[in-house]
TIGU-197260 format. One line per 5 residues: their letters; for each residue x, y, z of N, C-alpha, C, O. Coordinates in steps of 0.05 Angstrom, whole numbers. Layout:
a = X,Y,Z,X,Y,Z,X,Y,Z,X,Y,Z  ...
% end
This chain:
xxxxx = 1212,-562,-2311,1236,-551,-2330,1228,-525,-2341,1205,-520,-2348  1244,-510,-2342,1239,-485,-2358,1257,-490,-2384,1281,-495,-2384  1239,-488,-2407,1248,-489,-2436,1248,-468,-2453,1226,-458,-2457  1269,-459,-2465,1268,-436,-2482,1268,-446,-2514,1285,-461,-2523  1247,-437,-2527,1248,-444,-2558,1259,-420,-2574,1247,-399,-2573
xxxxx = 1277,-421,-2587,1290,-398,-2601,1278,-387,-2625,1283,-364,-2633  1259,-404,-2639,1237,-397,-2661,1214,-409,-2659,1210,-429,-2644  1195,-398,-2675,1168,-413,-2675,1170,-444,-2684,1180,-452,-2705  1160,-457,-2667,1153,-486,-2678,1120,-490,-2677,1104,-475,-2666  1115,-515,-2692,1086,-520,-2686,1071,-521,-2661,1080,-532,-2641
xxxxx = 1049,-509,-2662,1033,-504,-2634,1035,-532,-2622,1042,-529,-2599  1033,-558,-2627,1029,-582,-2615,1056,-589,-2603,1056,-606,-2585  1081,-577,-2612,1102,-574,-2600,1103,-560,-2568,1115,-567,-2547  1089,-540,-2571,1086,-523,-2545,1065,-540,-2524,1066,-542,-2499  1048,-550,-2540,1026,-564,-2520,1037,-587,-2506,1032,-592,-2482
xxxxx = 1056,-605,-2525,1072,-624,-2512,1088,-618,-2492,1088,-633,-2472  1103,-596,-2492,1122,-593,-2472,1105,-582,-2450,1111,-590,-2428  1081,-562,-2453,1070,-558,-2429,1055,-581,-2412,1054,-582,-2388  1045,-598,-2430,1026,-623,-2417,1047,-640,-2401,1041,-656,-2383  1072,-634,-2409,1093,-655,-2398,1105,-638,-2368,1123,-647,-2354
xxxxx = 1091,-614,-2363,1094,-601,-2342,1123,-578,-2348,1137,-568,-2330  1125,-575,-2367,1152,-553,-2376,1138,-525,-2374,1114,-523,-2379  1150,-509,-2369,1145,-479,-2369,1165,-473,-2394,1190,-476,-2393  1148,-461,-2417,1164,-456,-2442,1156,-427,-2446,1135,-415,-2442  1182,-419,-2457,1184,-385,-2463,1196,-392,-2495,1212,-409,-2502
xxxxx = 1183,-372,-2513,1187,-378,-2539,1199,-343,-2549,1190,-322,-2541  1220,-345,-2568,1222,-318,-2581,1203,-316,-2598,1195,-333,-2614  1194,-287,-2595,1171,-281,-2610,1178,-262,-2634,1163,-257,-2653  1203,-253,-2631,1208,-234,-2662,1212,-254,-2686,1215,-278,-2688  1210,-233,-2707,1214,-247,-2731,1242,-252,-2736,1250,-272,-2750
xxxxx = 1259,-234,-2725,1289,-235,-2731,1300,-258,-2717,1288,-267,-2697  1324,-270,-2727,1338,-293,-2710,1355,-276,-2682,1364,-253,-2682  1356,-291,-2667,1372,-279,-2640,1401,-280,-2648,1410,-296,-2664  1413,-263,-2636,1443,-259,-2641,1451,-283,-2620,1435,-296,-2606  1478,-287,-2621,1491,-310,-2601,1489,-302,-2569,1485,-318,-2551
xxxxx = 1493,-274,-2568,1492,-265,-2544,1468,-261,-2531,1465,-263,-2507  1449,-256,-2548,1417,-257,-2538,1408,-281,-2532,1393,-285,-2513  1417,-303,-2551,1412,-336,-2541,1422,-345,-2515,1409,-358,-2498  1448,-335,-2514,1461,-341,-2486,1446,-327,-2469,1440,-342,-2451  1436,-303,-2465,1421,-292,-2441,1400,-308,-2440,1400,-323,-2421
xxxxx = 1378,-309,-2457,1357,-329,-2454,1359,-355,-2443,1343,-364,-2426  1380,-367,-2453,1391,-398,-2445,1393,-398,-2412,1383,-415,-2397  1409,-377,-2404,1417,-371,-2378,1394,-374,-2358,1397,-380,-2334  1369,-370,-2371,1350,-366,-2349,1331,-395,-2354,1309,-396,-2343  1341,-413,-2368,1325,-438,-2374,1341,-464,-2369,1366,-466,-2368
xxxxx = 1324,-482,-2367,1344,-511,-2366,1346,-526,-2386,1363,-543,-2388  1328,-521,-2406,1333,-534,-2434,1328,-512,-2461,1314,-491,-2459  1339,-519,-2484,1335,-504,-2504,1327,-518,-2525,1332,-542,-2525  1313,-507,-2545,1308,-518,-2567,1309,-495,-2587,1295,-475,-2587  1330,-504,-2607,1339,-485,-2627,1336,-496,-2657,1329,-518,-2664
xxxxx = 1343,-475,-2674,1341,-478,-2701,1367,-482,-2711,1387,-476,-2698  1367,-493,-2739,1396,-497,-2752,1413,-468,-2754,1437,-469,-2758  1402,-443,-2751,1414,-416,-2752,1428,-413,-2730,1448,-399,-2731  1420,-425,-2707,1436,-416,-2681,1466,-431,-2679,1465,-455,-2686  1487,-422,-2672,1512,-432,-2674,1509,-440,-2639,1502,-426,-2620
xxxxx = 1516,-464,-2639,1521,-476,-2610,1549,-488,-2610,1555,-511,-2615  1568,-463,-2601,1595,-473,-2606,1605,-473,-2576,1590,-474,-2557  1634,-472,-2575,1647,-475,-2546,1641,-450,-2532,1638,-454,-2508  1639,-430,-2537,1631,-407,-2526,1605,-407,-2517,1602,-402,-2493  1583,-413,-2534,1556,-417,-2522,1557,-437,-2493,1547,-431,-2470
xxxxx = 1571,-462,-2502,1568,-482,-2490,1581,-475,-2458,1568,-481,-2439  1607,-461,-2456,1615,-451,-2434,1602,-432,-2420,1604,-430,-2395  1587,-416,-2432,1566,-394,-2420,1544,-412,-2409,1535,-406,-2387  1535,-432,-2420,1509,-443,-2413,1513,-475,-2403,1498,-494,-2409  1538,-478,-2384,1538,-501,-2375,1515,-522,-2357,1515,-546,-2352
xxxxx = 1497,-501,-2351,1475,-512,-2330,1454,-524,-2350,1437,-539,-2340  1453,-519,-2375,1434,-531,-2390,1433,-564,-2388,1453,-579,-2391  1406,-571,-2383,1402,-605,-2383,1401,-613,-2411,1412,-634,-2416  1391,-599,-2432,1383,-608,-2452,1388,-586,-2478,1381,-562,-2474  1400,-593,-2500,1395,-573,-2524,1388,-594,-2544,1401,-614,-2549
xxxxx = 1364,-584,-2553,1349,-599,-2578,1350,-580,-2599,1347,-555,-2596  1354,-595,-2627,1353,-583,-2652,1320,-588,-2665,1309,-609,-2668  1311,-565,-2670,1281,-570,-2689,1297,-564,-2715,1297,-541,-2723  1311,-585,-2729,1318,-585,-2756,1329,-608,-2766,1327,-628,-2751  1340,-610,-2787,1356,-628,-2804,1381,-624,-2800,1390,-602,-2806
xxxxx = 1400,-644,-2789,1428,-642,-2790,1433,-633,-2760,1416,-628,-2743  1463,-631,-2756,1469,-620,-2728,1496,-605,-2734,1510,-601,-2713  1507,-596,-2758,1529,-583,-2764,1534,-557,-2752,1555,-546,-2754  1512,-546,-2739,1518,-517,-2725,1525,-522,-2690,1530,-505,-2673  1522,-545,-2688,1528,-557,-2657,1559,-565,-2655,1568,-581,-2672
xxxxx = 1573,-557,-2638,1598,-570,-2631,1594,-584,-2614,1589,-578,-2591  1594,-611,-2626,1589,-636,-2611,1605,-644,-2590,1595,-655,-2571  1632,-639,-2593,1654,-646,-2571,1644,-629,-2548,1634,-639,-2527  1646,-600,-2552,1643,-584,-2528,1610,-589,-2519,1605,-583,-2495  1594,-597,-2532,1567,-599,-2515,1567,-624,-2501,1554,-626,-2480
xx = 1583,-648,-2511,1582,-672,-2499,1597,-669,-2473,1591,-685,-2455  1619,-646,-2467,1631,-646,-2444,1611,-634,-2423,1618,-631,-2400
% end
């Protein structure tokens, strides 16, 4: 599975994903992604690990219906439209 990571996470996270056989791509810039940039990267992957700053709303979910998993590396989930993601 190809996984996109929207911001830096601890190195052990990348290692765990790679050791499990996943291909990992990480956003390398210090600035946050715009939603359209996040959508474009997510379209090229099967899974997404994002942070609290990214809005996972109905527009994102509609554009990225192919994703098998959306994971948050943060506390809380108020930036995710749970109803849209569940569909």
